[in-house]
C-alpha positions as CSV (number, residue, x, y, z in Angstrom):
1,X,-12.5,17.9,-17.2
2,X,-10.8,14.3,-17.7
3,X,-9.5,12.3,-15.2
4,X,-6.4,12.9,-17.2
5,X,-6.2,16.7,-17.0
6,X,-7.1,16.6,-13.0
7,X,-4.2,14.3,-12.9
8,X,-2.0,16.6,-14.9
9,X,-2.8,19.3,-12.7
10,X,-2.4,17.9,-9.5
11,X,0.8,16.8,-10.7
12,X,2.0,20.4,-11.3
13,X,0.9,21.9,-7.7
14,X,2.7,18.7,-6.2
15,X,5.6,19.2,-8.6
16,X,6.0,23.2,-7.2
17,X,5.4,22.4,-4.0
18,X,7.8,20.2,-4.0
19,X,10.3,23.1,-5.0
20,X,10.0,25.4,-2.2
21,X,12.9,24.8,0.2
22,X,10.4,23.8,3.1
23,X,9.5,20.8,1.4
24,X,12.3,19.0,2.6
25,X,11.7,20.1,6.3
26,X,8.6,18.1,5.6
27,X,10.4,14.6,5.4
28,X,10.5,12.3,8.5
29,X,13.3,10.5,7.6
30,X,16.1,12.9,6.1
31,X,17.3,10.4,3.3
32,X,15.0,8.7,2.1
33,X,10.9,10.2,1.3
34,X,8.4,8.3,3.6
35,X,5.0,7.3,1.9
36,X,2.0,6.4,3.4
37,X,-1.2,4.6,1.1
38,X,-4.4,3.6,2.6
39,X,-8.2,3.2,1.7
40,X,-11.5,5.6,2.2
41,X,-15.1,4.5,2.4
42,X,-17.8,6.4,0.5
43,X,-21.4,6.0,-0.1
44,X,-22.3,6.8,-4.0
45,X,-25.3,8.4,-5.1
46,X,-25.8,6.3,-7.8
47,X,-24.9,2.5,-8.1
48,X,-22.0,2.0,-10.4
49,X,-19.9,-1.5,-12.4
50,X,-17.5,-0.5,-8.9
51,X,-19.8,0.2,-6.3
52,X,-20.8,-2.3,-3.6
53,X,-22.6,-3.2,-0.7
54,X,-20.4,-2.8,3.1
55,X,-23.1,-2.9,5.7
56,X,-20.1,-1.9,8.1
57,X,-19.6,1.5,6.1
58,X,-22.8,2.0,4.1
59,X,-25.6,0.1,6.1
60,X,-27.9,-0.9,2.9
61,X,-26.4,1.6,0.7
62,X,-23.8,0.8,-1.6
63,X,-20.2,2.7,-2.1
64,X,-16.4,2.7,-3.3
65,X,-13.0,2.9,-1.4
66,X,-10.9,5.9,-2.8
67,X,-7.7,5.3,-2.4
68,X,-4.8,7.7,-2.1
69,X,-1.2,7.6,-1.8
70,X,0.6,11.1,0.2
71,X,3.7,12.0,0.9
72,X,4.6,15.0,3.1
73,X,0.7,16.1,3.1
74,X,1.0,16.2,-0.6
75,X,-1.8,13.1,-2.6
76,X,0.6,12.2,-5.0
77,X,-2.0,9.7,-6.7
78,X,-5.4,8.3,-6.1
79,X,-7.8,5.0,-7.7
80,X,-11.1,4.1,-7.4
81,X,-11.6,0.3,-6.5
82,X,-14.9,-1.5,-5.3
83,X,-15.6,-1.6,-1.5
84,X,-15.3,-5.1,-1.9
85,X,-11.7,-5.4,-2.9
86,X,-8.4,-6.3,-1.1
87,X,-6.7,-2.4,-0.7
88,X,-3.4,-4.3,-0.9
89,X,-3.8,-5.2,-4.4
90,X,-3.7,-1.9,-5.9
91,X,-0.7,-0.2,-3.5
92,X,2.3,-1.2,-6.2
93,X,-0.1,0.4,-9.1
94,X,-0.4,3.5,-7.2
95,X,3.5,4.1,-6.6
96,X,4.1,2.7,-10.2
97,X,1.6,5.4,-11.9
98,X,2.8,8.2,-9.8
99,X,4.0,10.9,-12.3
100,X,5.0,13.5,-10.1
101,X,8.5,14.4,-9.3
102,X,8.1,13.4,-5.9
103,X,8.9,9.5,-5.1
104,X,8.2,7.9,-3.0
105,X,11.5,5.6,-1.5
106,X,9.4,3.4,1.7
107,X,5.8,3.1,2.0
108,X,3.8,2.3,5.1
109,X,-0.1,0.9,5.0
110,X,-2.4,-0.6,8.1
111,X,-2.8,-4.4,7.9
112,X,-5.3,-4.0,5.0
113,X,-2.6,-3.0,3.2
114,X,-0.8,-5.8,3.4
115,X,-0.7,-9.2,1.3
116,X,1.6,-12.6,1.0
117,X,4.1,-11.5,-2.0
118,X,3.8,-7.7,-0.6
119,X,7.6,-7.3,1.0
120,X,8.3,-9.0,-1.8
121,X,7.2,-7.2,-4.9
122,X,8.3,-3.5,-3.6
123,X,11.4,-4.9,-2.5
124,X,12.2,-6.1,-5.8
125,X,11.1,-2.8,-7.3
126,X,13.0,-0.7,-5.4
127,X,11.3,0.4,-2.5
128,X,10.8,-0.5,1.2
129,X,7.3,-2.0,2.5
130,X,7.2,-0.6,6.6
131,X,4.0,-1.8,7.4
132,X,1.9,-1.6,11.1
133,X,0.0,-4.4,12.2
134,X,-3.0,-4.0,14.1
135,X,-1.8,-7.1,16.0
136,X,1.7,-7.4,15.7
137,X,2.3,-9.7,18.3
138,X,0.2,-12.4,16.4
139,X,2.5,-11.8,13.3
140,X,5.1,-12.4,15.2
141,X,4.0,-15.5,16.7
142,X,3.0,-16.7,13.4
143,X,6.3,-16.0,11.7
144,X,8.8,-16.9,14.6
145,X,9.4,-19.1,17.7
146,X,10.0,-16.8,20.6
147,X,11.5,-17.9,23.7
148,X,13.6,-16.8,27.1
149,X,17.3,-17.3,27.7
150,X,18.2,-18.2,31.1
151,X,19.7,-14.4,31.4
152,X,15.9,-13.5,30.8
153,X,16.6,-11.9,27.3
154,X,14.2,-12.9,24.5
155,X,14.7,-14.9,21.4
156,X,13.3,-15.2,18.3
157,X,13.7,-17.7,15.7
158,X,12.1,-18.6,12.6
159,X,9.5,-21.5,12.6
160,X,10.8,-22.3,9.0
161,X,14.0,-22.1,7.9
162,X,14.0,-19.8,4.8
163,X,14.1,-22.3,1.4
164,X,17.1,-20.1,-0.5
165,X,17.3,-22.9,-2.6
166,X,13.2,-22.4,-3.7
167,X,14.3,-18.2,-4.1
168,X,17.2,-19.5,-6.3
169,X,15.1,-21.9,-8.2
170,X,12.4,-19.4,-9.5
171,X,14.4,-16.4,-9.3
172,X,14.3,-16.1,-13.5
173,X,10.8,-16.7,-13.0
174,X,11.0,-13.5,-10.1
175,X,12.6,-11.5,-12.4
176,X,10.0,-11.3,-15.5
177,X,7.4,-10.8,-12.8
178,X,9.0,-7.7,-11.6
179,X,9.9,-6.8,-15.5
180,X,6.3,-7.2,-16.7
181,X,5.4,-5.0,-13.7
182,X,8.3,-2.0,-14.0
183,X,6.9,-1.6,-18.0
184,X,3.4,-2.4,-17.7
185,X,2.6,-5.3,-19.2
186,X,0.4,-6.2,-16.1
187,X,-0.6,-4.6,-12.8
188,X,0.1,-5.7,-9.6
189,X,-3.7,-6.8,-8.9
190,X,-3.9,-9.0,-11.9
191,X,-0.7,-10.4,-10.7
192,X,-1.9,-11.2,-7.2
193,X,-5.4,-12.5,-8.6
194,X,-3.4,-14.4,-11.2
195,X,-1.1,-16.2,-8.7
196,X,-3.7,-16.6,-5.9
197,X,-5.1,-19.4,-8.8
198,X,-2.1,-21.5,-8.7
199,X,-1.6,-24.3,-6.5
200,X,0.3,-24.2,-3.2
201,X,2.8,-26.2,-4.4
202,X,3.6,-23.8,-7.7
203,X,7.4,-23.4,-8.1
204,X,7.0,-19.2,-8.5
205,X,4.1,-19.0,-5.9
206,X,6.7,-20.6,-3.3
207,X,9.7,-19.0,-4.8
208,X,8.0,-15.2,-3.8
209,X,6.6,-16.6,-0.7
210,X,10.0,-17.5,0.8
211,X,11.7,-14.3,-0.8
212,X,8.5,-12.8,1.0
213,X,9.5,-14.2,4.3
214,X,13.1,-13.2,4.0
215,X,12.2,-9.6,3.7
216,X,9.7,-9.5,5.7
217,X,11.1,-11.4,8.7
218,X,14.2,-8.6,8.8
219,X,11.9,-5.8,8.8
220,X,9.3,-7.0,11.7
221,X,13.0,-7.2,13.6
222,X,14.1,-3.9,12.6
223,X,10.7,-3.2,13.7
224,X,10.8,-4.6,17.3
225,X,15.0,-3.3,17.7
226,X,14.5,0.3,16.5
227,X,11.9,3.0,18.0
228,X,12.7,5.7,15.3
229,X,11.5,2.8,12.6
230,X,8.8,2.6,14.5
231,X,7.7,5.9,15.1
232,X,8.2,6.8,11.0
233,X,5.7,4.5,10.5
234,X,3.0,6.1,12.5
235,X,3.6,9.7,11.4
236,X,3.6,8.6,7.9
237,X,-0.1,6.6,8.8
238,X,-0.7,9.9,10.8
239,X,-0.2,12.1,7.8
240,X,-2.4,9.9,5.3
241,X,-5.5,10.2,8.0
242,X,-4.6,13.7,8.2
243,X,-5.9,13.6,4.3
244,X,-8.6,11.8,5.1
245,X,-10.1,13.7,7.7
246,X,-9.6,17.1,5.0
247,X,-11.3,14.8,2.5
248,X,-14.1,13.9,4.5
249,X,-14.4,17.7,5.5
250,X,-15.0,19.0,2.0
251,X,-17.3,15.5,0.9
252,X,-19.9,16.6,3.8
253,X,-20.7,19.3,1.9
254,X,-22.5,16.8,-0.3
255,X,-23.6,14.8,1.9
256,X,-20.7,12.7,2.7
257,X,-21.7,10.8,-0.6
258,X,-19.6,10.6,-4.6
259,X,-21.8,12.1,-7.3
260,X,-21.4,10.1,-10.3
261,X,-23.5,8.4,-13.1
262,X,-20.6,6.0,-14.1
263,X,-17.0,5.1,-13.6
264,X,-15.9,7.7,-15.6
265,X,-17.7,10.9,-13.3
266,X,-17.1,9.5,-10.6
267,X,-12.9,9.5,-11.2
268,X,-13.3,12.8,-12.0
269,X,-15.4,13.9,-8.9
270,X,-12.3,11.4,-6.9
271,X,-9.4,13.5,-8.4
272,X,-11.4,17.2,-7.7
């Protein structure tokens, strides 16, 4: 038993499910496949390289985070990361390495799935990013000036205009970054770590950040204005949570802990 063969077996099952006539009736949106990605904390029996302390979830013990990509109640891809790592750094990699025939168009996450370039990267790679923010009003106030007109309507204006010239100047570098991601010469986690090491005035970082603000601002306005979009996002995340409940129930047989003496064995346990 190897992670690769288990992953292939999962693809066979998912592809067979997707071929059923009933599968399309589970679409949240008629014209797009809406998926969600989220991490779930699990304590481990033994310490490995990726296990980390997290007093909130494990008390004085160590554990890992199991990331899962879910669409139409099917788990399309999974990955183990350290419980100290930011979930948002691995979202794109879950989408990119999804080898099943079920290809999401829209991805929703909770707040931990968001970072300062996530909207930009997913948009440039052909995906729509639709997160649910825990403190939505704070996100709006960070990006927009909110005022009321004399007629009583609410007016939202960007606090800082989008610097399209910065995006244009760095466009060729942005294209090279996207090409590296799509050809799998780098991962999102490696890219974000590298970008985080750049000074705030670095041209590539500024260009990506501005493009991210552009896409993010449009999404936030759509989210405010479109009740259907808010419902789509909530339903997608609810399906991810339902998967977590099922997975937690299965894990409870083993004391709610992951087996494995090393990374490979934990990966096998996760794929199972």
